[in-house]
C-alpha positions as CSV (number, residue, x, y, z in Angstrom):
1,M,64.4,57.9,132.2
2,T,66.4,61.0,132.3
3,T,68.7,61.4,135.3
4,S,70.3,65.2,136.1
5,I,72.4,66.2,138.6
6,V,71.4,68.9,140.6
7,R,74.1,71.5,142.8
8,P,73.5,71.8,146.3
9,E,72.6,75.9,146.5
10,V,76.0,76.4,148.6
11,E,79.0,73.9,148.1
12,I,81.3,74.1,151.6
13,H,85.0,72.9,152.0
14,P,84.3,69.9,154.0
15,Q,87.0,70.9,156.7
16,L,85.0,74.1,157.6
17,T,82.6,73.5,159.5
18,D,82.1,76.9,160.9
19,P,78.6,78.6,160.4
20,L,79.6,82.1,159.7
21,L,80.7,80.7,156.2
22,P,77.1,79.6,154.7
23,E,75.8,83.1,156.1
24,L,78.8,85.2,154.4
25,L,78.0,83.6,151.5
26,H,74.3,85.1,150.5
27,P,73.2,81.9,148.1
28,A,70.5,84.3,146.4
29,R,73.1,86.9,145.6
30,L,73.8,85.8,141.8
31,L,76.6,89.0,140.7
32,W,78.5,90.6,143.1
33,T,80.8,94.1,143.0
34,P,83.7,93.9,143.7
35,R,83.7,95.8,146.8
36,E,81.1,92.6,147.9
37,L,84.0,90.2,147.1
38,A,86.3,92.7,148.6
39,D,84.2,92.3,151.6
40,L,83.6,88.6,151.8
41,T,87.9,88.2,151.4
42,R,88.4,90.4,154.2
43,T,85.9,89.1,156.6
44,V,86.8,85.3,155.7
45,T,90.6,85.8,156.6
46,T,89.8,87.7,159.5
47,E,86.8,85.7,161.0
48,L,87.9,82.2,159.9
49,T,91.7,82.5,160.2
50,T,92.0,79.1,162.8
51,S,89.8,76.7,160.4
52,L,91.6,78.4,157.0
53,R,95.1,77.5,158.9
54,D,93.6,74.2,159.5
55,V,92.9,73.6,155.9
56,L,96.2,75.1,154.2
57,R,98.4,73.6,152.3
58,F,102.2,73.8,150.8
59,D,104.0,72.4,148.1
60,E,107.6,72.7,147.1
61,D,106.8,71.9,143.7
62,Q,103.7,74.2,142.9
63,R,101.5,76.7,144.0
64,W,98.9,75.0,146.3
65,W,95.0,75.6,146.3
66,A,91.4,74.5,147.6
67,R,88.0,75.6,146.5
68,L,86.6,76.8,149.8
69,A,82.7,77.3,148.5
70,L,80.6,77.9,145.6
71,T,77.0,79.0,145.0
72,D,75.3,80.3,141.7
73,G,77.3,84.0,142.2
74,V,80.3,83.5,143.8
75,E,83.5,81.0,144.2
76,L,86.1,81.2,146.8
77,W,89.6,79.8,146.8
78,L,92.3,79.4,149.4
79,L,95.8,79.9,147.9
80,S,99.2,79.5,149.6
81,W,102.5,80.7,148.2
82,L,105.9,80.0,149.1
83,P,108.7,82.9,148.2
84,G,109.0,83.3,144.2
85,Q,106.2,80.9,143.9
86,H,103.9,82.9,141.3
87,T,100.9,82.8,138.5
88,K,101.6,83.3,134.9
89,P,99.8,86.9,133.7
90,H,96.4,86.3,133.7
91,D,92.6,88.0,133.4
92,H,89.5,86.2,135.3
93,G,88.0,85.6,132.1
94,G,85.5,88.9,132.7
95,A,84.3,87.8,136.4
96,S,85.1,90.4,139.1
97,G,87.5,89.3,142.0
98,S,89.0,89.9,145.4
99,F,91.7,88.7,147.6
100,T,92.9,89.2,151.1
101,V,96.0,88.1,152.0
102,L,96.1,85.7,155.4
103,Q,99.9,85.8,156.1
104,G,102.6,86.6,154.5
105,E,103.4,89.1,151.7
106,L,102.6,89.1,147.6
107,G,103.8,91.5,145.1
108,E,101.2,92.2,141.9
109,E,101.8,93.3,138.9
110,Y,98.4,94.5,137.1
111,R,97.0,96.0,134.5
112,Y,93.6,97.4,132.8
113,P,92.6,97.6,129.3
114,G,94.5,100.2,127.9
115,G,96.2,101.1,131.1
116,P,99.8,101.3,132.4
117,V,101.7,97.8,134.2
118,R,101.4,98.8,138.1
119,R,102.6,97.0,140.6
120,R,101.6,97.0,144.1
121,T,102.8,94.8,147.7
122,H,100.2,93.6,149.8
123,T,100.6,92.5,153.2
124,A,98.4,90.2,156.0
125,G,95.3,91.7,156.1
126,Q,95.3,94.0,153.3
127,G,93.3,93.1,150.2
128,I,91.7,94.3,147.1
129,G,88.6,94.4,145.2
130,F,89.0,94.8,141.2
131,G,86.5,94.6,138.2
132,A,86.4,92.4,135.0
133,G,89.0,94.1,133.0
134,R,91.7,93.6,135.2
135,A,94.4,91.4,134.6
136,H,97.6,90.2,136.8
137,Q,100.5,88.5,138.1
138,V,100.9,87.6,141.7
139,L,103.9,86.4,142.9
140,G,105.1,85.1,146.9
141,V,107.4,87.9,148.2
142,G,109.4,88.4,151.4
143,S,111.2,85.5,153.3
144,E,107.9,83.5,155.0
145,P,105.3,81.9,153.2
146,A,102.2,83.4,152.0
147,A,98.4,82.4,151.8
148,S,95.5,84.3,150.3
149,V,91.6,84.1,149.9
150,H,90.6,84.8,146.7
151,A,86.8,85.4,145.9
152,Y,85.6,85.6,141.7
153,S,81.8,86.3,140.6
154,P,80.3,85.3,138.2
155,P,82.0,81.7,139.6
156,L,83.0,79.2,136.9
157,V,84.7,81.7,134.4
158,P,87.8,80.1,132.5
159,T,90.8,82.8,133.5
160,R,92.9,84.0,130.0
161,E,96.2,83.5,130.0
162,Y,99.1,86.0,128.0
163,P,102.7,85.7,127.7
164,S,103.1,89.1,129.4
165,L,100.4,92.0,131.0
166,A,101.7,94.5,127.7
167,D,99.5,91.5,125.8
168,V,96.5,91.9,127.7
169,P,94.2,93.6,124.2
170,N,92.9,97.3,125.1
171,E,89.5,95.9,125.1
172,I,88.0,93.7,127.7
173,P,86.3,90.5,125.7
174,P,82.7,90.1,126.6
175,L,82.1,87.5,129.4
176,P,80.7,84.4,128.0
177,A,76.7,83.3,128.6
178,I,76.4,81.8,131.1
179,V,73.3,79.3,131.4
180,R,72.1,78.6,134.9
181,S,69.8,75.5,135.5
């Protein structure tokens, strides 16, 4: 007898009961563009603000995060940032992504392979979609706690960390083969 675990078409954080979220996730869409991901994070931050704030936590010892949703084509996360909390320089393993700031202010240093390191500041309501090769480091800036909603497609692709953004390779390694059952 063989037992297999079948993942539901859409997994949603148990505290998120707004019926809009499942509609936004388009479970049949297996690969999202950076623009579609940016639209998703922007809509989630503007339309589900109260629900997100109910889930949101801050931790003085480390950045806090919670997965909000997962389908075969996209994963959606809520992250919090106290002033000074940051990621290590990383990419998203060949996945496209986006984030929109729910509250506060985030600083970002980013680089595409072969390009210069650039800096941006994102404030509440601002977001960005990005392609597969982008590496970045994100930092909670300002004096107030920040929070952001992130999306990645394809989902569940491991990030790759770098000692610095200058160490990002000049060529994008290929996405690992993803087998869906």
